[in-house]
C-alpha positions as CSV (number, residue, x, y, z in Angstrom):
1,M,72.8,21.5,181.0
2,A,73.5,23.8,183.9
3,R,73.5,28.1,183.7
4,F,76.6,29.6,182.4
5,T,77.2,32.8,184.7
6,L,80.0,34.9,184.9
7,H,80.7,36.5,188.1
8,S,81.8,40.0,188.0
9,A,85.7,39.5,188.7
10,S,85.6,36.7,186.0
11,A,85.1,39.3,183.0
12,L,87.3,41.1,181.0
13,L,88.9,44.3,181.6
14,R,88.6,47.3,183.2
15,P,84.9,48.6,182.9
16,R,84.2,52.5,180.9
17,T,80.7,53.8,182.2
18,N,78.5,55.0,180.8
19,L,75.9,57.1,182.7
20,A,72.3,56.7,181.3
21,L,69.9,59.3,183.1
22,N,66.3,59.2,183.0
23,C,63.3,59.7,185.0
24,G,65.6,60.1,188.2
25,K,67.7,57.2,187.7
26,I,70.7,56.2,186.7
27,R,71.7,53.2,184.8
28,V,75.8,52.4,185.0
29,R,76.6,50.6,181.3
30,R,78.8,48.3,181.2
31,G,82.5,48.9,179.5
32,V,85.9,48.2,179.1
33,D,88.9,50.1,178.0
34,T,92.4,48.2,177.5
35,H,93.7,49.0,181.0
36,G,92.8,45.2,181.6
37,R,90.5,44.1,184.9
38,G,87.4,42.8,185.2
39,L,83.7,43.1,184.1
40,F,81.7,45.4,185.8
41,S,78.7,45.1,186.4
42,A,77.1,47.8,188.4
43,A,73.6,49.9,188.9
44,V,71.8,51.8,191.3
45,T,68.2,53.6,191.0
46,I,68.1,57.1,192.8
47,P,64.0,57.6,194.0
48,E,62.3,60.7,192.3
49,S,61.6,61.5,196.3
50,T,65.5,61.1,197.3
51,P,66.5,65.3,198.9
52,A,68.9,67.0,196.0
53,D,71.4,67.7,199.1
54,A,71.6,63.8,199.8
55,P,75.1,62.0,198.5
56,R,74.7,59.4,196.1
57,E,77.2,56.5,195.9
58,I,77.1,54.7,192.6
59,P,79.1,50.9,193.0
60,G,81.9,50.4,190.5
61,V,82.5,54.6,189.4
62,L,85.5,56.6,190.9
63,P,84.3,58.6,194.0
64,Q,86.3,61.9,192.3
65,T,83.5,62.9,190.3
66,P,80.2,61.8,191.9
67,P,77.4,62.9,190.0
68,Q,74.8,65.1,191.2
69,V,71.5,64.3,189.5
70,A,68.7,66.9,191.6
71,S,69.0,69.4,188.6
72,V,69.5,69.6,184.9
73,V,72.6,70.9,185.5
74,D,73.6,68.4,187.3
75,R,72.3,66.1,184.9
76,K,74.2,67.6,181.7
77,E,77.4,68.0,183.9
78,A,77.2,63.4,184.5
79,I,76.2,63.2,180.7
80,R,78.9,65.7,180.0
81,H,81.8,63.4,181.9
82,S,80.5,59.9,180.5
83,K,82.8,57.8,178.5
84,P,81.6,57.2,174.9
85,F,80.4,54.0,173.4
86,S,83.2,51.3,173.0
87,S,85.4,52.1,170.7
88,F,85.9,48.1,169.9
89,L,82.2,48.7,168.4
90,T,82.5,51.9,166.2
91,D,83.3,51.8,162.9
92,N,85.2,54.4,160.7
93,F,81.9,55.9,159.9
94,Q,80.8,56.5,163.6
95,R,78.1,53.4,163.4
96,Q,77.7,52.5,166.8
97,H,76.7,48.3,166.8
98,D,74.8,47.6,169.6
99,Y,73.0,44.7,168.0
100,L,74.7,41.0,168.0
101,R,73.3,38.4,165.6
102,I,74.0,35.3,166.4
103,S,74.0,31.7,164.6
104,V,73.2,29.0,166.6
105,T,73.3,25.9,164.1
106,E,73.7,25.0,160.3
107,R,70.9,22.7,160.6
108,C,67.0,23.4,159.7
109,N,63.9,21.5,159.3
110,L,63.3,23.3,156.2
111,R,64.6,23.8,152.7
112,C,63.3,27.5,151.4
113,L,64.1,28.0,148.0
114,Y,65.5,31.5,148.7
115,C,67.9,30.0,151.8
116,M,68.8,26.8,150.6
117,P,69.9,24.5,147.5
118,E,67.4,21.7,147.7
119,E,70.5,19.3,147.9
120,G,71.0,21.0,151.5
121,V,74.6,22.2,152.3
122,P,77.5,20.3,153.7
123,L,77.4,20.5,157.3
124,S,80.3,21.5,159.4
125,P,81.8,18.6,162.2
126,P,80.6,19.0,165.3
127,A,83.7,19.7,167.3
128,H,84.1,23.3,164.5
129,L,80.6,24.5,166.1
130,L,80.3,26.8,168.8
131,T,79.7,25.2,172.3
132,T,77.0,26.9,174.6
133,P,79.8,28.4,176.9
134,E,81.7,29.6,174.4
135,I,78.6,31.3,172.9
136,F,77.6,32.8,176.5
137,Y,81.1,33.8,176.8
138,L,81.2,36.0,173.3
139,S,77.9,37.5,174.1
140,S,79.2,38.8,177.8
141,L,82.0,39.8,175.9
142,F,79.9,42.0,173.4
143,V,77.0,42.7,176.2
144,S,80.1,44.3,178.4
145,Q,81.4,46.8,175.1
146,G,77.6,47.8,174.7
147,V,75.8,45.6,172.9
148,S,71.9,45.6,174.0
149,K,70.5,43.1,171.6
150,I,71.2,39.8,171.2
151,R,68.9,37.5,168.6
152,L,69.7,33.7,167.7
153,T,69.7,32.8,164.2
154,G,70.8,29.7,162.0
155,G,69.8,27.6,160.4
156,E,66.5,26.9,162.3
157,P,68.1,27.6,165.9
158,T,64.9,26.0,167.8
159,V,66.8,22.5,166.5
160,R,69.4,22.9,168.5
161,R,68.9,20.5,171.4
162,D,69.8,22.7,173.7
163,I,68.4,25.6,173.1
164,L,66.3,26.3,176.4
165,P,69.3,26.3,178.6
166,L,71.7,28.8,176.0
167,M,68.8,30.9,176.3
168,N,68.6,31.3,180.3
169,S,72.3,31.9,180.2
170,L,71.9,34.1,177.3
171,G,68.9,36.1,179.8
172,S,71.4,36.0,183.0
173,L,72.9,38.9,180.7
174,R,70.0,41.4,181.3
175,S,71.8,42.4,184.7
176,S,74.7,43.3,182.7
177,G,72.6,45.7,180.2
178,L,71.3,43.2,177.7
179,R,67.1,44.4,177.1
180,E,66.6,42.4,174.1
181,L,66.7,38.8,173.6
182,C,65.5,38.0,170.1
183,I,65.1,34.9,167.6
184,T,64.7,34.3,164.1
185,T,62.5,31.0,163.6
186,N,60.3,28.9,160.9
187,G,58.1,28.0,163.8
188,I,58.0,24.7,162.6
189,S,58.8,23.4,166.7
190,L,58.6,27.0,168.1
191,H,54.9,26.7,169.7
192,R,56.1,23.3,171.9
193,K,59.3,25.6,173.8
194,L,57.9,29.1,173.5
195,D,56.6,29.5,176.8
196,S,59.9,27.8,178.0
197,M,61.5,30.9,175.9
198,V,59.5,33.6,177.3
199,D,60.3,32.6,180.5
200,A,64.3,32.4,180.0
201,G,63.7,36.1,178.8
202,L,62.4,36.0,174.7
203,T,61.5,39.3,174.3
204,G,61.0,39.0,170.3
205,I,60.2,37.0,167.5
206,N,61.1,36.9,163.8
207,L,59.2,34.3,162.2
208,S,59.6,33.6,158.6
209,L,56.7,32.7,156.7
210,D,56.6,33.3,152.7
211,T,53.1,32.6,151.7
212,L,49.6,31.8,153.9
213,D,48.6,29.0,151.6
214,P,49.4,25.0,152.9
215,F,49.7,24.3,149.5
216,Q,52.2,26.9,148.4
217,F,54.2,26.4,151.7
218,Q,55.2,22.8,150.6
219,I,56.4,24.1,147.2
220,M,58.4,26.7,148.9
221,T,59.3,25.2,151.4
222,R,60.3,21.5,150.0
223,R,58.4,20.3,153.5
224,N,55.4,20.1,154.8
225,G,54.7,22.1,157.9
226,F,52.1,24.8,157.4
227,E,50.1,24.0,160.4
228,A,52.7,23.9,162.9
229,V,54.0,27.4,162.1
230,M,50.1,28.9,162.1
231,K,50.1,27.1,165.3
232,S,53.3,28.6,166.7
233,V,52.0,32.1,165.5
234,D,48.5,31.6,167.1
235,R,50.2,30.7,170.2
236,I,52.6,33.8,170.1
237,L,49.2,36.1,169.1
238,E,47.3,34.7,172.5
239,M,50.6,35.2,174.5
240,I,50.3,39.2,173.5
241,K,46.8,39.4,173.8
242,L,47.4,38.2,177.7
243,G,50.5,40.6,178.4
244,A,53.1,38.8,177.5
245,N,56.5,41.3,176.9
246,I,57.1,39.8,173.2
247,K,57.0,41.6,169.5
248,L,56.3,39.7,166.8
249,K,57.2,40.5,163.2
250,I,56.6,38.3,160.2
251,N,59.2,38.4,157.5
252,C,58.1,37.5,154.1
253,V,60.3,36.9,151.0
254,V,58.7,37.8,147.9
255,M,59.2,36.4,144.4
256,R,57.5,37.5,141.7
257,G,55.2,34.5,140.3
258,L,55.4,32.7,143.3
259,N,54.2,34.3,146.3
260,D,53.6,37.8,145.2
261,Q,50.1,37.1,145.0
262,D,49.9,36.8,149.3
263,I,50.9,40.4,149.6
264,I,47.4,41.8,150.5
265,S,46.4,38.5,152.5
266,F,49.9,39.3,154.7
267,V,48.7,42.8,155.4
268,E,45.8,42.0,156.4
269,M,47.1,39.9,159.1
270,G,47.5,42.9,161.2
271,R,43.7,43.9,161.3
272,E,43.1,42.8,164.8
273,N,46.7,41.4,165.4
274,L,49.7,43.5,166.3
275,V,52.1,41.9,164.4
276,E,54.5,43.4,162.1
277,V,54.7,41.8,158.5
278,R,57.8,42.5,156.4
279,F,58.3,42.0,153.0
280,I,62.0,41.2,151.6
281,E,63.6,42.0,148.6
282,Y,64.7,38.7,147.0
283,M,68.6,37.9,147.9
284,P,71.5,36.2,145.9
285,F,73.2,33.4,148.1
286,D,75.0,30.7,147.2
287,G,72.8,28.3,145.7
288,N,69.3,30.1,145.9
289,K,69.6,30.3,141.9
290,W,68.9,34.3,142.3
291,S,67.8,36.4,139.6
292,K,66.9,39.5,138.6
293,A,63.7,38.6,137.1
294,K,61.7,36.8,139.9
295,M,63.2,39.8,142.2
296,M,60.3,42.4,143.1
297,S,61.3,45.4,144.3
298,Y,60.0,48.0,147.4
299,G,58.4,50.4,144.9
300,E,55.9,47.6,143.5
301,M,54.9,46.0,146.6
302,L,53.6,49.2,147.5
303,D,51.8,49.9,144.7
304,I,50.2,46.5,145.0
305,I,49.2,47.1,148.7
306,R,47.9,50.8,147.7
307,G,45.7,49.5,145.1
308,K,43.5,47.7,147.5
309,Y,44.3,50.6,150.5
310,P,45.1,54.0,149.3
311,I,45.6,55.4,152.6
312,L,48.3,53.2,153.2
313,R,50.8,55.5,155.1
314,K,54.5,55.9,156.0
315,V,55.6,55.8,159.8
316,K,58.7,57.3,161.4
317,D,61.2,55.0,161.4
318,H,63.9,54.7,164.1
319,K,66.9,55.1,163.7
320,N,68.6,51.6,163.4
321,D,65.6,50.1,161.5
322,T,66.7,47.6,158.7
323,S,62.5,48.2,157.5
324,K,60.9,50.9,155.7
325,T,57.3,50.8,158.2
326,Y,54.0,51.5,157.2
327,E,50.8,51.3,158.6
328,V,47.0,51.7,157.0
329,P,45.0,53.2,159.5
330,G,42.6,51.7,161.8
331,F,44.8,48.3,162.2
332,V,46.2,47.2,164.8
333,G,49.4,45.8,163.2
334,R,52.0,47.7,160.8
335,V,53.9,46.6,157.3
336,G,57.7,47.0,157.0
337,F,59.7,47.0,153.8
338,I,63.7,45.4,153.9
339,T,65.0,47.0,150.7
340,S,68.7,45.7,150.9
341,M,68.1,45.4,147.0
342,T,66.6,48.7,146.3
343,H,67.8,51.1,149.1
344,N,69.9,49.6,151.2
345,F,70.1,51.2,154.7
346,C,73.5,50.9,155.5
347,G,74.5,54.1,156.8
348,T,72.5,53.5,160.2
349,C,73.5,49.9,160.5
350,N,74.5,48.8,164.2
351,R,74.3,45.0,163.9
352,L,77.6,42.2,163.8
353,R,77.4,38.5,163.1
354,I,78.9,35.9,164.9
355,T,78.3,32.1,162.7
356,S,77.8,28.2,164.0
357,D,81.5,28.3,163.4
358,G,82.4,31.2,165.4
359,N,83.5,34.0,162.5
360,L,82.7,37.7,163.1
361,K,80.8,38.9,159.6
362,V,80.5,42.6,160.1
363,C,78.6,42.6,157.1
364,L,75.6,40.3,155.8
365,F,76.6,40.6,152.1
366,G,80.8,40.7,152.7
367,N,82.2,38.0,152.4
368,A,85.3,38.6,154.5
369,E,84.9,37.0,157.9
370,V,87.9,36.5,160.9
371,S,87.6,33.6,163.4
372,L,87.0,34.6,166.9
373,R,86.8,30.8,168.0
374,D,90.2,30.4,167.1
375,I,91.5,32.9,169.9
376,L,89.2,31.8,172.1
377,R,89.8,27.9,171.6
378,K,93.7,28.5,171.6
379,S,94.9,28.4,175.3
380,N,92.7,24.6,175.7
381,G,94.8,23.5,172.8
382,G,92.0,24.2,170.1
383,K,89.5,21.9,171.4
384,P,86.0,22.9,172.0
385,I,85.3,24.9,175.1
386,D,82.5,22.4,177.3
387,E,81.1,22.7,180.6
388,E,84.1,21.6,182.4
389,A,86.5,23.7,181.0
390,F,84.4,26.7,181.1
391,E,84.4,26.3,185.2
392,A,88.0,25.9,184.8
393,M,88.4,29.0,183.1
394,K,86.1,30.7,185.8
395,E,88.6,29.5,188.9
396,I,91.4,30.3,187.2
397,E,90.7,33.7,186.7
398,M,88.8,34.4,190.3
399,G,92.8,32.7,192.1
400,R,94.1,35.5,189.3
401,Q,92.7,38.6,191.1
402,Q,93.4,37.1,194.6
403,G,97.0,36.9,193.4
404,S,97.1,32.5,193.6
405,P,100.1,31.3,192.0
406,S,97.6,28.9,190.0
407,A,96.2,32.0,188.3
408,K,99.2,31.8,185.4
409,G,97.6,28.7,184.4
410,L,97.3,27.6,180.7
411,L,94.0,29.2,179.8
412,G,95.3,32.9,180.1
413,Y,91.8,33.9,180.6
414,G,93.1,38.1,180.4
415,E,95.2,38.2,177.3
416,R,92.3,36.5,175.5
417,E,89.8,38.7,176.0
418,R,92.6,41.5,174.8
419,E,93.4,39.5,172.3
420,L,89.3,39.0,171.2
421,L,88.9,42.3,171.6
422,E,91.5,44.0,169.8
423,V,90.7,41.3,166.3
424,I,86.7,42.5,166.8
425,G,87.6,46.4,167.1
426,M,90.3,45.9,163.8
427,A,86.9,43.8,161.8
428,V,84.6,46.6,162.8
429,R,86.7,49.2,161.8
430,R,87.2,48.0,158.8
431,K,83.9,47.5,157.6
432,K,82.6,49.6,154.6
433,A,79.6,52.6,154.2
434,K,78.0,50.6,152.4
435,H,77.6,46.9,150.6
436,A,78.3,46.6,146.9
437,G,75.2,47.4,144.5
438,M,72.9,44.9,143.2
439,G,74.8,43.8,139.9
440,I,78.1,42.7,141.9
441,L,76.1,41.2,144.6
442,E,74.1,39.2,141.8
443,N,78.0,37.8,140.8
444,M,79.8,37.6,144.1
445,K,80.7,34.5,146.3
446,N,79.2,34.3,149.8
447,R,77.6,31.6,151.8
448,P,74.2,30.6,151.3
449,M,71.4,32.0,153.0
450,I,71.3,29.1,155.4
451,L,74.6,29.7,156.7
452,I,74.0,33.3,157.0
453,G,77.4,34.9,157.6
454,E,78.4,30.7,157.5
455,R,81.0,29.9,155.2
456,A,80.7,26.4,153.0
457,P,83.0,23.7,155.3
458,L,86.2,23.0,153.7
459,P,87.4,19.9,154.6
460,T,89.6,19.3,157.5
461,S,92.8,19.5,156.7
462,T,92.2,22.7,154.8
463,R,90.3,24.9,157.7
464,R,92.7,27.3,159.0
465,S,92.4,29.4,161.7
466,H,91.1,33.0,161.5
467,T,90.0,31.8,158.0
468,L,89.3,33.9,155.0
469,P,86.1,33.2,153.1
470,T,85.8,31.4,149.9
471,T,86.3,33.9,147.1
472,L,85.6,32.6,143.3
473,G,83.9,35.6,142.1
474,I,85.7,38.4,141.4
475,P,85.2,41.6,142.8
476,A,85.1,44.8,140.6
477,Q,87.9,46.8,143.0
478,L,90.4,43.6,142.1
479,L,90.5,44.8,138.9
480,H,91.9,47.9,139.6
481,G,94.3,46.6,141.4
482,R,93.2,47.2,144.8
483,L,92.4,44.8,147.5
484,P,88.5,45.7,149.6
485,L,89.6,46.6,153.1
486,S,88.1,43.9,154.3
487,L,91.0,41.2,155.5
488,F,91.3,42.1,159.2
489,A,92.6,40.4,162.1
490,A,95.6,40.3,164.7
491,R,98.3,38.0,162.8
492,D,100.7,36.2,165.1
493,F,103.5,36.1,162.2
494,S,106.8,38.1,163.2
495,T,109.3,39.3,160.7
496,K,111.5,40.4,163.4
497,S,115.3,40.3,162.8
498,R,117.6,38.4,164.9
499,S,121.6,40.0,165.5
500,S,122.3,37.9,168.3
501,E,122.1,34.8,166.9
502,D,120.2,32.9,164.5
503,E,117.2,31.7,165.5
504,L,114.0,30.7,163.7
505,T,111.1,32.5,165.7
506,H,108.3,30.2,164.7
507,V,110.2,27.0,166.3
508,T,110.0,26.5,170.1
509,P,113.4,25.1,171.7
510,S,111.5,21.8,171.8
511,G,111.2,21.9,167.8
512,K,108.0,22.2,167.6
513,A,106.0,24.9,165.8
514,H,104.2,27.6,167.1
515,M,102.7,31.1,166.3
516,V,105.2,34.4,167.6
517,P,103.0,36.5,169.5
518,I,103.2,40.0,168.3
519,S,100.6,42.0,171.2
520,P,103.8,43.8,172.4
521,K,104.3,45.2,168.9
522,Q,103.1,48.9,167.6
523,I,100.8,49.1,164.6
524,T,103.5,50.9,161.4
525,S,103.3,51.5,157.9
526,R,104.3,48.3,156.4
527,I,105.0,48.0,152.7
528,A,107.0,44.6,150.7
529,I,107.8,44.6,147.0
530,A,108.4,41.1,145.5
531,Q,110.0,40.0,142.1
532,G,109.8,37.0,139.5
533,R,109.4,35.8,136.4
534,I,108.7,32.8,133.8
535,L,111.3,32.1,131.3
536,F,109.8,31.0,128.1
537,S,111.7,28.0,125.7
538,N,110.7,28.9,122.7
539,P,109.1,32.3,120.9
540,A,105.2,31.2,120.8
541,P,104.2,32.4,124.4
542,A,105.6,35.9,124.1
543,R,104.4,37.1,120.2
544,L,100.7,35.2,121.8
545,I,100.2,37.2,124.7
546,A,101.2,40.4,123.0
547,Q,99.0,39.6,120.6
548,N,95.9,38.5,123.2
549,A,95.6,35.5,120.8
550,L,95.4,32.8,123.5
551,K,92.9,30.2,123.4
552,K,92.6,31.0,127.4
553,G,92.4,35.2,127.3
554,D,94.3,37.7,128.5
555,V,97.2,36.1,130.4
556,L,98.8,39.1,131.7
557,A,94.8,40.8,133.2
558,V,94.4,36.9,135.0
559,A,97.4,36.7,136.6
560,R,97.4,39.7,137.8
561,I,94.1,39.1,139.3
562,A,95.2,35.6,140.7
563,G,97.9,37.3,142.2
564,I,95.6,39.9,144.0
565,M,93.8,37.2,144.9
566,A,96.3,34.7,146.3
567,A,97.9,37.7,148.3
568,K,94.5,37.7,150.7
569,R,94.4,34.4,151.1
570,T,98.2,33.6,152.0
571,S,97.0,32.3,155.4
572,E,95.4,29.8,153.7
573,L,98.3,28.6,151.9
574,V,101.3,29.2,154.7
575,P,100.2,27.4,158.0
576,L,101.7,30.1,160.3
577,C,100.3,32.8,158.5
578,H,97.3,34.2,159.7
579,P,95.0,37.0,158.3
580,I,96.2,40.7,158.2
581,G,94.6,44.1,157.1
582,L,95.9,44.2,153.9
583,E,95.4,48.4,152.4
584,S,96.7,47.8,148.9
585,V,98.0,44.8,146.2
586,S,99.0,46.1,143.2
587,L,101.1,43.4,140.4
588,D,102.7,45.0,137.6
589,L,103.4,42.2,134.5
590,R,105.2,43.0,131.4
591,I,106.5,41.1,128.9
592,L,110.7,41.3,128.8
593,T,112.2,40.6,125.3
594,P,115.7,38.6,125.1
595,G,117.2,41.8,124.9
596,E,115.7,43.7,127.5
597,E,117.6,44.2,131.6
598,E,115.7,43.1,134.3
599,E,116.8,45.4,137.2
600,G,119.9,45.9,135.3
601,K,120.7,42.0,135.3
602,R,120.1,40.3,131.7
603,L,118.5,36.7,131.3
604,S,121.2,34.6,131.1
605,G,120.7,31.2,129.8
606,S,119.0,29.3,127.4
607,E,115.7,29.4,128.5
608,G,115.7,33.1,128.7
609,S,116.6,33.9,124.7
610,F,113.2,33.5,123.8
611,G,111.7,36.1,126.8
612,S,110.1,36.0,129.8
613,V,107.1,37.9,131.8
614,G,108.6,40.1,134.3
615,I,106.6,40.3,137.6
616,Q,106.4,42.4,140.3
617,A,103.6,42.7,143.3
618,V,103.7,45.7,145.8
619,V,101.7,44.8,149.2
620,R,100.7,47.7,152.0
621,C,99.4,47.5,155.2
622,E,98.9,49.6,158.7
623,G,99.8,46.4,161.3
624,K,102.0,45.0,164.1
625,T,103.4,42.3,161.3
626,G,105.3,42.4,157.9
627,V,103.8,41.9,154.2
628,E,106.8,39.7,153.1
629,M,105.0,36.3,152.3
630,E,101.5,38.3,151.1
631,A,104.4,39.9,148.2
632,L,106.1,36.6,147.6
633,T,102.7,34.5,147.7
634,A,101.1,37.2,144.8
635,V,104.1,36.9,142.8
636,S,104.0,33.1,143.1
637,V,100.5,32.4,141.6
638,A,100.8,35.1,139.4
639,A,103.6,33.4,137.8
640,L,101.6,29.7,138.4
641,T,99.0,31.4,136.3
642,V,100.7,32.6,133.4
643,Y,102.5,29.0,133.0
644,D,98.7,27.4,133.5
645,M,97.8,29.6,130.3
646,C,100.8,29.0,128.4
647,K,101.5,25.4,128.9
648,S,99.8,24.5,125.6
649,V,102.4,26.1,124.0
650,D,105.7,25.9,126.0
651,R,106.3,23.1,128.1
652,G,110.2,24.6,128.8
653,M,109.0,27.3,130.9
654,R,110.6,28.1,134.4
655,I,109.4,30.4,137.1
656,D,112.8,31.8,138.7
657,A,113.9,34.4,140.8
658,V,110.7,34.4,143.2
659,R,112.3,36.9,146.4
660,V,111.6,39.8,148.5
661,V,113.6,42.9,147.1
662,L,112.6,45.6,149.4
663,K,110.7,45.0,152.8
664,K,109.9,48.8,155.3
665,G,108.5,49.0,158.3
666,G,108.6,47.7,161.6
667,K,111.1,47.4,164.5
668,S,113.7,46.3,161.9
669,G,113.8,49.0,159.3
670,V,114.9,49.2,155.6
671,W,115.8,46.3,153.7
672,V,116.6,46.7,150.2
673,E,117.7,44.1,147.9
674,D,121.1,45.4,146.3
675,G,120.9,46.9,143.0
676,F,116.9,47.8,143.3
677,V,115.9,51.6,142.9
678,D,113.3,51.5,145.6
679,P,110.4,53.6,143.8
680,E,109.3,56.4,146.4
681,E,112.6,57.4,146.1
682,T,112.9,57.5,142.3
683,E,109.3,59.3,142.5
684,Q,110.8,61.8,145.2
């Protein structure tokens, strides 16, 4: 397979330049603003002996502020005028995400206890996975924004057939600012490909090895292969001693009673070898049968090591390190601890993840994702972008820059990048300050670790673009009527009103359904209120709900949670809706007696003579489109939940009057149903 490269002209948007000064050199970091031009790649080395008064020109840097770096004052001035790190990769806590992890396959040749269920996991159809050109394209986009480190993960990345061509392509990004190209592997087949990977630009290897006992290895991985792994380890260490510019870290997941007896043996690997062994606290993922009793904490591991090596001492960590590093004086190697469960390192997190099926995941333990693959493929008819399609994209972009009419082709190169960056930026800004605690993580739905950042595939007929995560567990914050700020993406759905003529916005003139672009719209505060009710045909449901005496439990509480969960998954239920960033969803359910009035209207008909449950949903967001569909979905699913929990005592229930009663925000302004009183006006 050929190497995929983007010409500086093929890229993305107009560059932002960051000047990094060091030892008489100026390095121009790539960046992108929103004015929409091309990838910028420029770097110049200024020799130490250059005269102080000599003019210095840096390709691509605007001439009005030519940096003079002969003096400290000039250096400080140049730094002062340099632009900040890309806003698309900076979250609301000012964490700058310059480290991208990309899962390149779902497949693995081991079945580790903590990683994958024994029966394996359902694999996505090949067409759902990112192609090599797509991975390279997205990597180029992230590098243009300031990402300097890329790690390839899986599954097991070495089982991908085109892993070497892929790494050669990514290695070419070193000229654009990529400094580190790393891989996480189990080492089974690494020794056969290691030399070629190093030639491609590999700089770091994280090798997963949980025991130094061949018999125990087979128990923990459910496979043979210990000798092959050690062959890879030996080859890496040999290359390091010969001067290869690669770093080796061995990752060991410690499970109490299973491999904790190997801790000292792992520490002693670093006596004469330049290796960092990192002990990882056992973390919960789908299917790995996690329990607190199996988890050995960082403190307990430290105590075991200090029992043998009391002189173990702390080493100063780098800003974005995931591990707490220690060393035994006299040892060449080091020891680290990844303490995700007991001492999180969220405050300095600089990592983003792209799953093998193209979803962006901003937190390992978060279950919210957004599809970049679907945006990337949208103008290619939703089909995977192979080498041929990728070359066509480059030709169209080059033609666009030369003013060629053919540049207005279907691929729409520049628009795609703007949309991708908008979605990436929105996702990053929604990242939370820290992940949930141990108690919530234990019960929270997340992917199996083998699909790190990857959701277990749904049947093809149910997969949607910008898919949201499967969330069967109930996060604690939902019990208080609010959604986590983790649902994000640009959504191509419009509620724009038509005043001059009746027209369906989601139907083309030829009658085909399509998404309505919303990129030109402004972000505004949006609110929608929907109401509905479920009418009872006998007195039993209202009485049993009031007494909380139904066998299935608290009807109103369960229905409230179901409605909130449904609101955030509207895009999976309604085909032309894409995920939207929701700030809050609140649901109010109450029992209405036959004599009560709802919205000023007496419940009529014999069905209402036995009472009902009134439902109201209020949904808010800051975005480019309304949230009426989310409010309607919340009410509808809450009503269905009431029906399901009460059907054993009333088969004649009827869901009635589900509608939007208030809508605010956007160009069309405010709409209120006649007779409905805006609660915000009442409060004022």
